[in-house]
BADREN-613489 format. One record per atom (N, C-alpha, C): x, z, y. Coordinates in pm, whole numbers, always signed. Layout:
N
X:Z:Y
X:Z:Y
...
This chain:
187
X:Z:Y
+85:+0:-119
+0:+0:+0
+89:+0:+124
+52:-81:+219
+127:-88:+344
+93:+31:+432
+192:+73:+511
+174:+189:+598
+57:+171:+695
+41:+49:+749
-67:+27:+847
-206:+24:+783
-215:+31:+649
-344:+34:+582
-390:+177:+553
-303:+275:+579
-335:+414:+547
-461:+464:+616
-478:+427:+742
-597:+474:+815
-725:+417:+757
-717:+302:+688
-836:+245:+625
-874:+322:+499
-778:+391:+440
-802:+466:+317
-847:+609:+347
-783:+672:+443
-812:+811:+476
-903:+820:+597
-1005:+902:+585
-1092:+926:+700
-1024:+1027:+790
-999:+988:+911
-933:+1074:+1008
-1038:+1141:+1097
-996:+1250:+1159
-1083:+1319:+1255
-1034:+1284:+1396
-1126:+1232:+1474
-1095:+1189:+1610
-1186:+1265:+1706
-1128:+1319:+1811
-1209:+1378:+1918
-1199:+1288:+2040
-1313:+1262:+2102
-1320:+1181:+2223
-1377:+1268:+2334
-1297:+1286:+2438
-1330:+1374:+2550
-1346:+1287:+2674
-1449:+1313:+2753
-1474:+1227:+2868
-1519:+1309:+2990
-1495:+1247:+3106
-1558:+1295:+3230
-1633:+1176:+3287
-1751:+1201:+3336
-1834:+1093:+3391
-1916:+1148:+3506
-1952:+1062:+3598
-2040:+1101:+3707
-2173:+1028:+3696
-2166:+897:+3683
-2288:+817:+3675
-2314:+763:+3535
-2230:+801:+3438
-2256:+766:+3299
-2174:+652:+3239
-2097:+579:+3318
-2026:+464:+3264
-1914:+506:+3167
-1841:+610:+3199
-1735:+655:+3108
-1797:+701:+2977
-1910:+767:+2982
-1980:+810:+2860
-2027:+688:+2781
-2073:+584:+2848
-2113:+461:+2778
-1994:+401:+2705
-1878:+402:+2769
-1757:+348:+2706
-1717:+434:+2587
-1720:+566:+2603
-1688:+657:+2492
-1785:+634:+2376
-1912:+619:+2403
-2011:+596:+2297
-1982:+466:+2222
-1939:+365:+2295
-1903:+236:+2235
-1780:+253:+2145
-1680:+326:+2194
-1560:+354:+2114
-1596:+435:+1989
-1688:+529:+2005
-1731:+610:+1891
-1792:+522:+1782
-1873:+425:+1820
-1934:+335:+1721
-1828:+258:+1644
-1725:+213:+1714
-1618:+138:+1650
-1539:+228:+1554
-1493:+340:+1605
-1410:+431:+1525
-1491:+503:+1418
-1618:+526:+1445
-1704:+598:+1352
-1734:+521:+1224
-1702:+393:+1221
-1721:+314:+1098
-1625:+358:+989
-1508:+410:+1029
-1405:+447:+932
-1366:+595:+939
-1397:+659:+1050
-1346:+793:+1073
-1457:+887:+1121
-1429:+1016:+1113
-1519:+1117:+1168
-1487:+1133:+1316
-1585:+1115:+1401
-1562:+1119:+1545
-1652:+1225:+1608
-1593:+1305:+1695
-1668:+1403:+1773
-1652:+1368:+1920
-1762:+1356:+1992
-1762:+1323:+2135
-1805:+1447:+2212
-1723:+1486:+2311
-1757:+1602:+2395
-1718:+1574:+2540
-1793:+1633:+2630
-1756:+1625:+2771
-1635:+1714:+2795
-1563:+1687:+2901
-1446:+1769:+2932
-1487:+1915:+2957
-1608:+1935:+3006
-1656:+2071:+3030
-1677:+2147:+2898
-1706:+2076:+2790
-1726:+2138:+2659
-1600:+2135:+2573
-1501:+2059:+2614
-1381:+2037:+2532
-1301:+2165:+2507
-1307:+2259:+2598
-1231:+2382:+2580
-1278:+2463:+2459
-1397:+2435:+2410
-1451:+2504:+2293
-1400:+2444:+2161
-1330:+2331:+2170
-1285:+2261:+2051
-1144:+2304:+2012
-1119:+2310:+1883
-985:+2339:+1832
-914:+2206:+1810
-832:+2166:+1904
-767:+2035:+1900
-677:+2017:+1777
-631:+2126:+1721
-543:+2120:+1604
-616:+2055:+1486
-748:+2066:+1482
-827:+2012:+1371
-832:+1860:+1370
-794:+1795:+1481
-812:+1651:+1494
-680:+1576:+1473
-692:+1455:+1419
-576:+1369:+1398
-544:+1287:+1522
-647:+1253:+1597
-631:+1171:+1717
-717:+1229:+1830
-665:+1217:+1951
-735:+1267:+2069
-748:+1152:+2169
-870:+1125:+2211
-899:+1020:+2309
-957:+1086:+2432
-902:+1054:+2549
-953:+1110:+2674
-988:+995:+2768
-1112:+996:+2814
-1159:+896:+2911
-1198:+965:+3040
-1146:+915:+3151
-1169:+982:+3279
-1217:+883:+3385
-1318:+922:+3454
-1370:+839:+3562
-1296:+868:+3693
-1301:+771:+3782
-1250:+790:+3918
-1370:+780:+4011
-1380:+876:+4101
-1486:+872:+4202
-1421:+903:+4335
-1441:+817:+4430
-1383:+829:+4563
-1232:+850:+4557
-1169:+775:+4468
-1024:+774:+4461
-960:+883:+4377
-1041:+963:+4306
-983:+1074:+4231
-1044:+1087:+4092
-959:+1124:+3996
-1009:+1164:+3865
-1066:+1305:+3879
-1158:+1338:+3792
-1223:+1469:+3797
-1121:+1581:+3775
-1132:+1687:+3852
-1037:+1799:+3844
-1036:+1865:+3706
-1148:+1861:+3635
-1155:+1922:+3502
-1065:+1850:+3401
-1045:+1722:+3420
-955:+1646:+3330
-812:+1696:+3349
-772:+1711:+3475
-637:+1763:+3503
-618:+1901:+3441
-717:+1988:+3459
-708:+2124:+3406
-700:+2123:+3254
-781:+2039:+3191
-783:+2033:+3046
-647:+1987:+2992
-591:+1884:+3051
-462:+1833:+3005
-352:+1936:+3028
-354:+1997:+3144
-253:+2099:+3174
-257:+2213:+3071
-376:+2259:+3040
-391:+2371:+2947
-358:+2332:+2803
-383:+2207:+2765
-373:+2166:+2625
-267:+2060:+2598
-179:+2039:+2692
-84:+1928:+2681
-2:+1932:+2552
+49:+2047:+2514
+133:+2054:+2393
+53:+2015:+2268
-75:+2053:+2263
-160:+2016:+2149
-192:+1866:+2152
-213:+1813:+2272
-246:+1671:+2286
-128:+1584:+2243
-10:+1616:+2292
+105:+1530:+2262
+155:+1546:+2118
+107:+1647:+2049
+143:+1664:+1908
+63:+1569:+1817
-35:+1501:+1872
-123:+1409:+1799
-109:+1269:+1855
-158:+1168:+1781
-175:+1038:+1844
-280:+1058:+1953
-246:+1019:+2075
-337:+1045:+2186
-353:+922:+2272
-472:+907:+2326
-511:+787:+2397
-578:+827:+2528
-552:+748:+2630
-613:+775:+2760
-664:+646:+2819
-782:+654:+2881
-828:+541:+2961
-894:+594:+3088
-877:+518:+3193
-935:+548:+3323
-1044:+445:+3350
-1151:+489:+3414
-1260:+400:+3452
-1270:+403:+3603
-1245:+288:+3665
-1252:+282:+3811
-1286:+142:+3858
-1338:+134:+3979
-1382:+5:+4032
-1268:-83:+4079
-1154:-25:+4109
-1038:-105:+4148
-997:-197:+4032
-1021:-152:+3910
-985:-230:+3791
-1066:-359:+3777
-1166:-380:+3862
-1240:-505:+3859
-1154:-621:+3906
-1045:-590:+3974
-954:-692:+4026
-844:-718:+3923
-820:-844:+3892
-723:-882:+3789
-586:-821:+3812
-545:-810:+3936
-411:-757:+3966
-401:-606:+3943
-514:-541:+3920
-514:-394:+3907
-591:-347:+3784
-601:-435:+3683
-682:-400:+3567
-601:-363:+3442
-477:-324:+3463
-400:-272:+3350
-326:-146:+3394
-286:-63:+3299
-228:+67:+3332
-103:+61:+3420
-27:-46:+3411
+96:-56:+3490
+71:-98:+3634
-48:-151:+3662
-77:-197:+3798
-194:-122:+3863
-264:-40:+3787
-378:+31:+3842
-330:+158:+3914
-350:+166:+4044
-295:+279:+4119
-348:+416:+4075
-473:+423:+4032
-529:+551:+3991
-470:+598:+3858
-449:+505:+3767
-389:+540:+3638
-244:+582:+3656
-171:+508:+3737
-30:+541:+3765
-21:+681:+3825
-103:+708:+3926
-101:+838:+3993
-140:+950:+3895
-240:+927:+3813
-286:+1027:+3717
-176:+1063:+3618
-114:+963:+3561
-10:+989:+3460
+112:+1055:+3522
+144:+1018:+3644
+255:+1083:+3713
+222:+1230:+3742
+102:+1254:+3788
+62:+1390:+3824
+53:+1481:+3700
+9:+1427:+3587
-4:+1507:+3466
+125:+1512:+3386
+219:+1424:+3419
+345:+1412:+3345
+316:+1397:+3195
+223:+1306:+3165
+179:+1283:+3029
+203:+1136:+2996
+251:+1109:+2877
+275:+973:+2832
+195:+950:+2703
+68:+911:+2715
-16:+893:+2596
+40:+786:+2501
-2:+797:+2375
+36:+698:+2274
-7:+558:+2319
-130:+546:+2366
-184:+420:+2419
-265:+452:+2544
-257:+360:+2640
-325:+377:+2769
-403:+250:+2800
-519:+265:+2861
-594:+149:+2908
-669:+186:+3034
-720:+85:+3100
-800:+104:+3221
-915:+4:+3214
-1033:+51:+3249
-1151:-34:+3246
-1222:-28:+3381
-1272:-141:+3422
-1352:-144:+3544
-1484:-73:+3517
-1537:-12:+3620
-1662:+62:+3604
-1784:-21:+3636
-1880:+44:+3695
-2008:-19:+3724
-2059:+37:+3855
-2122:-47:+3933
-2187:-4:+4057
-2337:-14:+4032
-2404:+98:+4036
-2548:+102:+4010
-2619:+155:+4134
-2623:+71:+4235
-2681:+112:+4363
-2819:+177:+4352
-2912:+122:+4273
-3045:+183:+4267
-3045:+329:+4221
-2943:+372:+4144
-2937:+510:+4095
-2882:+608:+4198
-2809:+557:+4297
-2740:+645:+4391
-2834:+701:+4497
-2803:+822:+4542
-2878:+876:+4655
-2830:+805:+4782
-2895:+831:+4891
-2867:+759:+5015
-2719:+769:+5056
-2663:+888:+5054
-2524:+909:+5099
-2426:+834:+5009
-2439:+850:+4876
-2349:+780:+4784
-2364:+629:+4795
-2486:+583:+4811
-2511:+439:+4826
-2437:+388:+4950
-2446:+461:+5059
-2381:+422:+5184
-2228:+421:+5169
-2174:+527:+5110
-2028:+538:+5093
-1976:+427:+5001
-2042:+409:+4887
-1995:+309:+4791
-2012:+168:+4848
-2120:+144:+4918
-2140:+12:+4981
-2030:-14:+5084
-1993:+87:+5161
-1885:+72:+5260
-1753:+41:+5190
-1723:+115:+5084
-1600:+90:+5007
-1602:-52:+4949
-1713:-93:+4894
-1725:-227:+4837
-1708:-334:+4945
-1763:-309:+5060
-1749:-405:+5171
-1602:-420:+5211
-1532:-309:+5222
-1390:-311:+5260
-1305:-381:+5154
-1342:-363:+5026
-1261:-417:+4916
-1317:-547:+4859
-1402:-614:+4934
-1462:-742:+4894
-1544:-732:+4765
-1613:-622:+4748
-1700:-604:+4633
-1844:-631:+4668
-1935:-616:+4572
-2076:-644:+4596
-2141:-536:+4684
-2227:-579:+4774
-2290:-486:+4867
-2443:-489:+4862
-2500:-566:+4772
-2646:-573:+4759
-2694:-445:+4692
-2751:-355:+4771
-2790:-223:+4721
-2916:-225:+4634
-2975:-339:+4614
-3093:-347:+4529
-3056:-375:+4383
-2926:-394:+4357
-2883:-435:+4222
-2779:-343:+4162
-2760:-362:+4032
-2654:-296:+3955
-2550:-403:+3921
-2423:-368:+3930
-2314:-463:+3901
-2224:-404:+3793
-2222:-470:+3679
-2143:-427:+3563
-2009:-499:+3567
-1900:-422:+3572
-1766:-481:+3574
-1688:-453:+3446
-1738:-365:+3361
-1667:-328:+3239
-1654:-449:+3148
-1532:-474:+3102
-1505:-582:+3007
-1519:-521:+2867
-1634:-540:+2807
-1665:-476:+2679
-1581:-532:+2565
-1532:-655:+2579
-1441:-711:+2478
-1311:-631:+2478
-1261:-597:+2597
-1139:-515:+2607
-1162:-373:+2554
-1280:-319:+2579
-1314:-187:+2526
-1313:-193:+2373
-1370:-298:+2318
-1372:-314:+2172
-1231:-324:+2115
-1144:-398:+2182
-1005:-409:+2137
-937:-272:+2136
-962:-193:+2241
-904:-59:+2249
-958:+29:+2135
-1087:+18:+2108
-1147:+93:+1998
-1085:+57:+1865
-1059:-71:+1845
-996:-115:+1721
-853:-63:+1709
-783:-54:+1820
-647:+2:+1820
-653:+150:+1781
-745:+223:+1842
-760:+366:+1811
-792:+383:+1662
-883:+303:+1613
-927:+315:+1475
-816:+281:+1375
-731:+182:+1410
-629:+135:+1317
-492:+199:+1333
-462:+252:+1450
-328:+307:+1474
-285:+401:+1363
-166:+382:+1317
-114:+473:+1214
-75:+605:+1279
-80:+707:+1199
-38:+838:+1249
+114:+846:+1248
+167:+920:+1340
+313:+937:+1341
+351:+1077:+1302
């Protein structure tokens, strides 16, 4: 048996931890869970609930973090700081969800300013890293958020029609990332 086929034989335990504001990061995590859940046991928890989990029990750790108004959620930083030694002892994966990633020049971890800043600030080097564009759902936002996001979109040449929702997530790329997580050999 080849080493890269081991994950197909053994059911691994994967924990997927996320932070979300409007639900897009959770949608991405749920999609990844469906992919990985075909071969492995997957547990999905919010970052607020993640502290209740014993990370030692898992073979792989996936963390998905949203960006809102230029920042990742503070709970993600706290979680990584508190659990970094446990996280890096496992195969670990990180992805950021932000609207800047809708632009081709900023849709990968090496060029996305939020991902670069996050990894520098946490001093963490995940096994695999990705970045996905988010979604603008103007009809769901309250007046203030709608105004702020519309202003940001206007400045950055994004959509400003507040009567619509704009999906920027490349689900094919999310699927590829899920397949990597599911197939990656343990080290």
